[in-house]
C-alpha positions in Angstrom: 110.3 109.4 105.7 110.7 111.8 108.7 113.7 114.1 109.0 114.9 115.5 112.3 117.3 118.3 113.2 120.1 117.4 115.7 121.4 120.2 117.8 124.9 119.8 119.3 125.8 123.3 120.7 129.5 122.6 119.9 132.3 125.2 119.8 135.5 123.4 118.7 138.7 125.1 119.8 136.6 128.0 121.1 136.4 129.4 117.6 133.4 131.7 118.5 132.0 133.2 121.7 129.8 130.8 123.6 126.8 133.1 123.5 127.1 133.2 119.7 127.1 129.4 119.4 124.0 129.2 121.7 122.2 131.9 119.8 122.9 130.3 116.5 121.7 126.8 117.6 118.5 128.4 118.9 118.0 130.3 115.6 118.4 127.1 113.7 116.0 125.3 116.0 113.4 128.1 115.4 113.8 127.5 111.6 113.4 123.7 111.9 109.7 123.6 111.2 109.5 126.2 108.5 112.3 124.4 106.7 110.4 121.1 106.8 112.0 119.2 109.6 109.7 116.9 111.6 111.5 116.9 114.9 114.3 118.4 116.8 116.8 116.3 118.7 119.0 117.2 121.6 122.3 115.6 122.3 123.7 115.2 125.8 127.3 114.5 126.6 128.5 114.2 130.2 132.0 115.1 131.5 133.2 116.5 128.2 133.5 119.9 126.5 131.6 118.5 123.5 128.2 120.1 124.3 127.4 123.4 125.8 123.7 122.6 126.4 123.5 122.1 130.2 120.1 120.5 130.3 118.7 118.8 127.2 115.3 118.3 128.6 114.9 122.0 129.4 116.1 122.8 125.9 113.5 120.5 124.3 110.7 122.0 126.4 111.8 125.3 124.8 111.5 123.7 121.4 108.1 122.1 122.1 106.6 125.2 123.8 105.9 127.9 121.1 102.8 127.6 119.0 103.7 126.0 115.7 106.6 124.2 117.2 107.7 120.8 115.8 105.2 118.2 116.8 107.7 116.1 118.6 110.8 116.8 120.5 112.9 113.7 121.1 115.5 112.9 123.7 117.4 109.7 123.7 
């Protein structure tokens, strides 16, 4: 079985500053492989405030770029 980490960059009701939400999602993404996840998934929502990641493909290139990064970054 393969387990992936889904990132959503959500900030319901503006509970935290946006930069804190983004920093936390990137921190969790960096921990994905050391914690045993096989992939990182990006979620894209258009025309809603549900997702603060403006470009999922660019985010996934960040995930796939560093040495030791998860072997697959998936975007559906």
